[in-house]
C-alpha positions as a printed Julia matrix, in Angstrom:
212×3 Matrix{Float64}:
  10.81  28.12   25.91
  10.12  26.17   29.1
   7.32  23.64   29.36
   4.46  24.32   31.8
   5.29  21.25   33.92
   7.55  18.2    33.85
   4.54  16.07   32.95
   3.79  18.4    30.04
   7.37  18.07   28.81
   7.13  14.26   28.88
   3.91  14.38   26.87
   5.4   16.86   24.37
   8.49  14.74   23.84
   6.31  11.65   23.37
   4.47  13.53   20.61
   7.81  14.48   19.05
   8.83  10.82   18.95
   5.47   9.31   17.93
   3.95  11.99   15.73
   0.2   12.74   15.88
  -1.43  10.77   18.7
  -4.64  10.47   20.67
  -4.66  10.77   24.44
  -5.06   7.0    24.62
  -2.05   6.46   22.37
   0.1    8.81   24.44
  -1.02   7.11   27.64
   0.0    3.73   26.25
   3.41   5.08   25.19
   4.0    6.66   28.6
   2.63   3.75   30.6
  -0.13   5.74   32.25
  -3.85   6.46   31.8
  -5.56   8.71   29.27
  -6.92  10.75   32.17
  -3.37  11.37   33.42
  -2.22  12.87   30.11
  -5.22  15.13   29.56
  -4.12  17.79   32.07
  -0.62  18.1    30.51
  -2.22  18.19   27.07
  -4.51  21.0    28.19
  -1.54  22.94   29.62
   0.43  22.45   26.39
  -2.56  23.58   24.34
  -3.01  26.72   26.45
   0.71  27.47   26.01
   0.38  27.16   22.23
   2.67  24.13   22.08
   0.06  21.54   21.07
  -3.05  21.63   18.93
  -5.94  19.2    18.69
  -7.33  18.0    15.36
 -10.22  15.78   14.36
  -7.82  13.58   12.41
  -4.13  13.05   11.78
  -2.6   15.5     9.25
  -1.71  12.5     7.09
  -3.21   9.12    6.3
  -6.85   8.04    6.06
  -9.48   9.69    8.19
 -10.92   7.91   11.21
 -13.62   5.36   10.65
 -17.12   6.63   11.28
 -18.76   5.19   14.35
 -20.9    6.02   17.3
 -19.87   8.82   19.6
 -17.46  11.64   19.13
 -14.13  10.6    17.54
 -11.01  10.95   19.68
  -9.0   14.13   19.13
  -5.56  13.76   17.56
  -2.88  15.93   19.17
   0.1   17.36   17.31
   2.94  19.69   18.22
   2.78  23.22   16.86
   5.87  24.92   15.41
   6.48  26.37   18.86
   6.13  22.93   20.43
   8.64  21.37   18.05
  11.04  24.24   18.7
  10.7   23.75   22.45
  11.6   20.07   22.1
  14.61  20.7    19.89
  15.73  24.15   21.01
  19.23  23.28   22.26
  20.13  20.86   19.44
  18.69  22.98   16.65
  20.36  26.15   17.91
  23.74  24.43   18.02
  23.22  22.99   14.52
  22.29  26.4    13.15
  25.32  28.09   14.7
  27.63  25.38   13.36
  26.23  25.64    9.82
  26.53  29.43    9.83
  30.16  29.12   10.89
  30.84  26.51    8.18
  29.15  28.62    5.49
  31.06  31.75    6.5
  34.42  30.02    6.67
  34.22  27.54    3.77
  31.18  28.57    1.69
  27.85  26.95    0.87
  29.51  24.08   -1.01
  30.94  22.93    2.3
  27.45  23.07    3.8
  26.13  20.94    0.91
  28.93  18.4     1.42
  28.16  18.2     5.13
  24.43  17.87    4.43
  25.02  15.01    1.96
  27.24  13.12    4.41
  24.71  13.59    7.21
  21.78  12.47    5.05
  23.59   9.31    3.91
  24.35   8.41    7.52
  20.76   8.98    8.65
  18.95   7.3     5.76
  21.05   4.45    4.46
  24.63   4.54    5.78
  26.63   2.42    3.29
  23.69   0.42    1.95
  23.76  -0.16   -1.84
  21.38   1.85   -3.99
  17.86   0.44   -3.98
  18.58  -2.01   -1.15
  15.92  -0.68    1.23
  12.15  -0.57    0.95
  10.06   2.36    2.12
   9.13   0.71    5.43
  12.79   0.1     6.25
  13.62   3.72    5.43
  10.79   4.91    7.68
  12.14   2.76   10.51
  15.61   4.27   10.1
  14.22   7.8    10.1
  12.15   7.1    13.21
  15.25   5.79   14.99
  16.89   9.15   14.22
  14.0   11.15   15.7
  11.93  11.94   12.6
   8.71  10.14   13.66
   8.28   8.63   10.19
   5.45   6.52    8.82
   4.29   5.18    5.47
   0.87   5.79    3.93
   0.04   3.6     0.89
  -1.55   5.41   -2.04
  -4.58   4.08   -3.89
  -2.88   4.63   -7.25
   0.21   2.69   -6.15
   3.37   3.77   -4.41
   3.39   5.42   -1.02
   3.75   8.66    0.84
   6.63   8.78    3.32
   5.67  11.07    6.2
   8.03  12.69    8.7
   6.15  14.51   11.42
   9.22  15.7    13.26
  12.58  17.23   12.32
  15.29  17.73   14.96
  16.89  20.55   12.93
  13.84  22.26   11.42
  15.1   25.8    12.09
  18.5   25.04   10.6
  16.85  23.44    7.55
  14.76  26.56    7.05
  17.9   28.66    6.66
  19.98  25.97    4.94
  17.78  24.1     2.39
  20.82  21.98    1.56
  19.77  19.76    4.48
  16.38  18.95    2.91
  17.83  18.6    -0.59
  20.47  16.14    0.57
  17.91  14.15    2.53
  15.66  13.84   -0.54
  18.61  12.61   -2.62
  19.56  10.09    0.07
  15.98   8.79    0.19
  16.0    8.24   -3.56
  19.34   6.43   -3.36
  18.19   4.12   -0.59
  14.94   3.29   -2.41
  16.52   3.06   -5.85
  13.99   5.41   -7.44
  13.28   9.08   -8.01
  11.27  10.52   -5.13
   9.45  13.86   -4.91
   9.27  16.07   -1.85
   5.74  17.48   -1.55
   6.05  19.43    1.71
   8.55  20.15    4.48
   8.38  21.35    8.04
  11.24  23.72    7.23
   9.0   25.55    4.74
   6.21  25.91    7.28
   4.16  22.86    6.29
   2.63  20.71    9.01
   4.65  17.64    8.01
   7.4   16.52    5.67
   5.98  14.34    2.91
   7.8   12.49    0.15
   6.08  10.77   -2.78
   7.57   7.35   -3.47
   6.46   5.71   -6.75
   5.54   2.04   -7.0
   8.9    0.39   -7.68
   7.21  -2.85   -8.8
   6.15  -1.09  -11.98
   9.68  -0.15  -12.94
């Protein structure tokens, strides 16, 4: 799918990198004004590539104050696909070829190697904290953030996945990523939702390691 305009594509790719953002946040990231990004946002919304929410799909709600709160813009499934179309299509074709030639075990081996590289490389088990893991994921295009939980621990959020279509057909990718997250953090983590399963965001529950 083509973007309505070049400006709209820049805004969409900024959303892919940053995750949910207000017009002001996008303007700051792109080095322009909020007024300048509103027309591309409107075009993306009309094309079904972006949707506006009253709050981010994760984290605390906005503080109550005077006036109408700023809308938070997120990519739709179609918007994410438009940003990743070429890469995701190639990944899907490669995985299908690997599965047909060498079986699903080969896919699982590939997924594990890829997840280790993305999340922790050769870092020893438990050597990274959740903020460091989020930074690594963001560097790889997953737009990750950490939301502390009142009961302790945190929720690791990934608003973007460069291979979401491939992960939908090959769950080995998500399974390997979850295992790699647990290794890096040195604790058992629980996946609560994934973009590949049609959820609005990938979320992983990370327990409070200080209590262990």
